[in-house]
C-alpha positions as CSV (number, residue, x, y, z in Angstrom):
1,X,0.0,0.0,0.0
2,X,2.9,2.4,0.8
3,X,4.3,1.6,-2.6
4,X,1.0,2.5,-4.3
5,X,0.6,5.6,-2.2
6,X,4.2,6.7,-3.2
7,X,3.5,6.1,-6.9
8,X,0.2,8.1,-6.6
9,X,2.0,11.0,-4.8
10,X,4.8,10.9,-7.4
11,X,2.2,10.9,-10.2
12,X,0.5,13.9,-8.6
13,X,3.8,15.8,-8.3
14,X,4.7,15.1,-11.9
15,X,1.2,16.1,-13.2
16,X,1.4,19.3,-11.1
17,X,4.8,20.1,-12.4
18,X,3.7,19.6,-16.0
19,X,0.6,21.7,-15.5
20,X,2.7,24.4,-13.8
21,X,5.2,24.4,-16.7
22,X,2.4,24.6,-19.3
23,X,0.7,27.4,-17.3
24,X,4.0,29.3,-17.2
25,X,4.6,28.8,-20.9
26,X,1.1,29.7,-22.0
27,X,-0.1,32.3,-19.5
28,X,2.4,33.6,-17.0
29,X,5.4,34.1,-19.3
30,X,3.4,35.9,-22.1
31,X,1.6,38.1,-19.5
32,X,4.9,39.2,-17.9
33,X,6.4,39.8,-21.3
34,X,3.4,41.9,-22.4
35,X,3.6,43.9,-19.1
36,X,7.3,44.6,-19.7
37,X,6.6,45.6,-23.3
38,X,3.7,48.0,-22.5
39,X,5.9,49.5,-19.7
40,X,8.7,50.1,-22.3
41,X,6.2,51.6,-24.7
42,X,4.8,53.9,-22.0
43,X,8.4,55.1,-21.3
44,X,8.8,56.1,-24.9
45,X,10.7,53.1,-26.3
46,X,9.5,52.9,-30.0
47,X,11.6,49.8,-30.5
48,X,9.1,47.9,-28.2
49,X,6.4,48.3,-30.9
50,X,6.8,44.8,-32.2
51,X,5.2,41.4,-31.6
52,X,6.2,39.2,-28.6
53,X,8.7,36.4,-29.1
54,X,6.3,33.9,-27.5
55,X,2.5,34.3,-27.2
56,X,1.5,31.1,-25.6
57,X,-2.0,30.9,-26.9
58,X,-4.0,32.3,-29.8
59,X,-6.0,34.5,-27.5
60,X,-2.8,36.1,-26.1
61,X,-1.5,36.6,-29.6
62,X,-4.6,38.5,-30.5
63,X,-4.5,40.5,-27.2
64,X,-0.9,41.3,-27.7
65,X,-1.4,42.4,-31.3
66,X,-4.4,44.5,-30.3
67,X,-2.4,46.3,-27.6
68,X,0.5,46.9,-30.0
69,X,-1.8,48.2,-32.7
70,X,-3.4,50.6,-30.2
71,X,0.0,51.7,-28.9
72,X,1.2,52.3,-32.5
73,X,-1.9,54.3,-33.3
74,X,-1.4,56.4,-30.2
75,X,2.3,56.9,-31.1
76,X,1.4,58.0,-34.6
77,X,-1.3,60.3,-33.2
78,X,1.1,61.9,-30.8
79,X,3.6,62.5,-33.6
80,X,0.8,64.0,-35.7
81,X,-0.3,66.3,-32.9
82,X,3.2,67.5,-32.4
83,X,3.8,68.2,-36.1
84,X,0.4,69.8,-36.4
85,X,1.1,72.1,-33.4
86,X,4.3,73.2,-35.0
87,X,2.5,73.9,-38.3
88,X,-0.2,75.9,-36.5
89,X,2.3,78.0,-34.5
90,X,4.2,78.8,-37.7
91,X,1.1,79.7,-39.7
92,X,-0.2,81.9,-36.8
93,X,3.1,83.5,-36.3
94,X,3.4,85.0,-39.7
95,X,0.2,87.2,-39.7
96,X,0.8,88.1,-36.0
97,X,4.3,89.3,-36.8
98,X,3.0,91.3,-39.7
99,X,0.2,92.9,-37.6
100,X,2.6,93.7,-34.7
101,X,5.2,95.3,-37.1
102,X,2.6,97.4,-38.9
103,X,1.0,98.5,-35.6
104,X,4.4,99.5,-34.2
105,X,5.2,101.6,-37.3
106,X,1.8,103.3,-37.0
107,X,2.4,104.1,-33.3
108,X,5.8,105.6,-34.1
109,X,4.2,107.7,-36.9
110,X,1.8,109.2,-34.5
111,X,4.7,110.5,-32.3
112,X,6.7,111.7,-35.3
113,X,4.5,111.8,-38.4
114,X,6.5,110.9,-41.5
115,X,4.0,108.7,-43.5
116,X,1.7,109.9,-46.2
117,X,-2.0,109.1,-45.9
118,X,-1.5,106.5,-48.7
119,X,1.2,104.8,-46.7
120,X,-0.9,104.7,-43.5
121,X,-3.8,103.3,-45.5
122,X,-1.5,100.6,-46.9
123,X,-0.4,99.5,-43.4
124,X,-4.0,99.5,-42.2
125,X,-5.1,97.3,-45.2
126,X,-2.2,95.0,-44.4
127,X,-3.4,94.7,-40.7
128,X,-6.9,94.0,-41.8
129,X,-5.8,91.4,-44.4
130,X,-3.6,89.5,-41.8
131,X,-6.4,89.7,-39.2
132,X,-8.8,88.2,-41.8
133,X,-6.2,85.4,-42.4
134,X,-6.0,84.7,-38.6
135,X,-9.8,84.5,-38.5
136,X,-9.9,82.1,-41.4
137,X,-7.2,79.9,-39.8
138,X,-9.1,79.8,-36.5
139,X,-12.3,78.9,-38.3
140,X,-10.6,76.1,-40.2
141,X,-9.0,74.7,-37.0
142,X,-12.5,74.7,-35.5
143,X,-13.8,72.8,-38.5
144,X,-11.0,70.3,-38.2
145,X,-11.6,69.7,-34.5
146,X,-15.3,69.2,-35.3
147,X,-14.5,66.8,-38.1
148,X,-12.5,64.5,-35.9
149,X,-15.1,64.4,-33.1
150,X,-18.3,64.6,-35.1
151,X,-20.9,61.8,-34.8
152,X,-20.8,59.2,-37.6
153,X,-24.5,58.3,-37.6
154,X,-26.6,59.1,-40.5
155,X,-27.1,58.2,-44.2
156,X,-28.0,60.0,-47.4
157,X,-28.2,59.8,-51.1
158,X,-25.4,61.5,-53.1
159,X,-28.0,62.9,-55.6
160,X,-29.6,65.0,-52.9
161,X,-26.2,66.5,-51.9
162,X,-25.3,67.1,-55.6
163,X,-28.6,69.0,-56.0
164,X,-27.7,71.2,-53.0
165,X,-24.3,71.9,-54.5
166,X,-25.9,73.0,-57.7
167,X,-28.1,75.5,-55.9
168,X,-25.2,77.4,-54.3
169,X,-23.1,77.5,-57.4
170,X,-25.1,78.7,-60.4
171,X,-22.0,79.5,-62.5
172,X,-20.7,75.9,-62.2
173,X,-22.1,72.9,-64.0
174,X,-22.3,70.1,-61.4
175,X,-23.3,66.8,-63.1
176,X,-24.2,63.4,-61.5
177,X,-23.2,60.1,-63.0
178,X,-23.4,56.4,-62.2
179,X,-25.8,55.4,-59.4
180,X,-26.2,58.6,-57.3
181,X,-29.3,57.1,-55.5
182,X,-27.1,54.6,-53.7
183,X,-27.2,55.5,-50.0
184,X,-23.9,56.1,-48.2
185,X,-23.3,55.8,-44.4
186,X,-22.7,59.5,-43.9
187,X,-25.1,62.3,-43.1
188,X,-26.1,64.7,-45.8
189,X,-24.5,67.7,-43.9
190,X,-21.2,65.9,-43.7
191,X,-21.2,64.8,-47.3
192,X,-22.1,68.3,-48.4
193,X,-19.1,69.7,-46.5
194,X,-16.7,67.1,-48.0
195,X,-18.0,67.5,-51.6
196,X,-18.3,71.2,-51.1
197,X,-14.5,71.5,-50.3
198,X,-13.7,69.6,-53.5
199,X,-16.1,71.6,-55.7
200,X,-14.9,74.9,-54.2
201,X,-11.3,74.0,-54.9
202,X,-12.2,73.2,-58.5
203,X,-14.0,76.6,-58.9
204,X,-11.0,78.5,-57.5
205,X,-8.7,76.6,-59.9
206,X,-10.8,77.8,-62.8
207,X,-13.0,74.8,-63.5
208,X,-16.5,75.3,-65.0
209,X,-17.7,71.7,-64.9
210,X,-17.6,69.1,-62.2
211,X,-18.8,65.5,-62.6
212,X,-19.6,63.4,-59.5
213,X,-19.9,59.7,-60.4
214,X,-21.1,57.1,-57.9
215,X,-20.8,53.3,-58.1
216,X,-21.3,50.4,-55.7
217,X,-18.5,47.9,-55.0
218,X,-19.8,45.3,-52.5
219,X,-20.6,47.1,-49.3
220,X,-18.7,50.2,-50.4
221,X,-19.6,53.2,-52.4
222,X,-17.0,54.8,-54.6
223,X,-17.5,58.4,-55.7
224,X,-15.3,60.2,-58.2
225,X,-15.2,63.9,-58.4
226,X,-13.7,65.1,-61.7
227,X,-13.3,68.7,-62.9
228,X,-12.2,70.4,-66.2
229,X,-9.8,72.7,-64.5
230,X,-6.0,72.9,-65.0
231,X,-5.4,70.0,-62.7
232,X,-2.7,69.6,-60.0
233,X,1.0,69.8,-60.9
234,X,3.1,66.7,-60.3
235,X,5.2,68.6,-57.7
236,X,2.1,69.3,-55.6
237,X,0.3,66.0,-55.9
238,X,1.9,64.5,-52.8
239,X,1.4,67.6,-50.7
240,X,-2.2,68.7,-51.3
241,X,-3.5,66.9,-48.2
242,X,-0.8,68.3,-46.0
243,X,-2.2,70.8,-43.4
244,X,-1.6,74.5,-44.4
245,X,-0.3,73.6,-47.9
246,X,-1.8,76.0,-50.4
247,X,-0.9,77.6,-53.7
248,X,-3.4,80.5,-53.0
249,X,-1.9,82.0,-49.9
250,X,-1.9,85.4,-51.5
251,X,-5.6,85.1,-52.1
252,X,-6.4,84.1,-48.5
253,X,-6.2,80.3,-48.9
254,X,-5.5,78.5,-45.6
255,X,-4.6,75.0,-47.0
256,X,-7.0,73.3,-44.5
257,X,-9.9,72.4,-46.8
258,X,-8.6,69.0,-48.0
259,X,-7.2,68.1,-44.6
260,X,-10.6,68.7,-43.1
261,X,-12.4,66.8,-45.8
262,X,-10.0,63.8,-45.4
263,X,-10.5,63.9,-41.6
264,X,-14.3,63.8,-42.0
265,X,-14.1,60.9,-44.3
266,X,-11.7,59.0,-42.1
267,X,-14.0,59.4,-39.2
268,X,-16.7,57.5,-41.2
269,X,-14.3,54.7,-42.0
270,X,-13.7,55.9,-45.5
271,X,-10.8,57.3,-47.6
272,X,-10.2,60.3,-49.8
273,X,-7.4,60.3,-52.3
274,X,-6.2,62.0,-55.4
275,X,-6.7,59.9,-58.5
276,X,-4.9,59.9,-61.8
277,X,-6.5,61.9,-64.6
278,X,-5.6,63.1,-68.1
279,X,-7.3,66.5,-67.7
280,X,-8.3,68.4,-64.6
281,X,-8.2,67.1,-61.1
282,X,-9.8,63.8,-60.0
283,X,-10.6,62.7,-56.4
284,X,-11.7,59.3,-55.3
285,X,-14.0,59.0,-52.3
286,X,-14.5,55.6,-50.7
287,X,-17.3,55.3,-48.2
288,X,-19.2,52.4,-46.6
289,X,-22.7,51.8,-48.0
290,X,-25.7,52.5,-45.8
291,X,-27.8,49.6,-44.7
292,X,-30.6,49.3,-47.3
293,X,-33.1,48.4,-44.5
294,X,-32.4,51.6,-42.6
């Protein structure tokens, strides 16, 4: 009996050791590695943004990948915010410096008048122009903040938005093509803002005709916005979506329109890109289709 009891005890010890080893390999070790990895990422170590050497189970592999994806997204967002803040400070600094310099010269001229009325008027016009630019930049920044936090609920038909675009732009021919009755998962107000930015850019570039074509690809809706303007130069094609990039700075352009439009589309799980075209500019808008039962 003692022999049997000893074998049973030995079997229990062996089984317990095996279970402990398996538990350590599949749960404890991956958890500790994941904790160490997230701590390193929190301390700013970008090299830690890579998969674990050992996941243990499929569930831990998915959990690890989800955490790393989230961390990578937050890191990219942090870099974007830092870069964007630098751009904002630069764009705001230029008109502020111009206003400050002009005001200083006008104050000095009051103490010792040397300017002609025409010169004073020129400085005042410059102050007003730079103040208007500051107001436009602030308004665009507000639109961008609203675009990234706006609710994503709603659906609409592109044809209704296209009709609204026609009403506000009588000098522009806005044509609809394809299947404009296909509903997209975006409210009419948001789609109007997105397409409005593209159409207004076409008008400012000298276009007289814009064609908005719609087609369904599975559960997605692809919209093409093509104009007959001069198009976009090869040197600017990779920069048009950069915040504050504009070729119309002298005319009051802020370079925020396309950035805002892309942010709105991204919030709705879509994409906005520049497409190749032989004439004019062509933009490709990819949006999820709305539930036909809604």
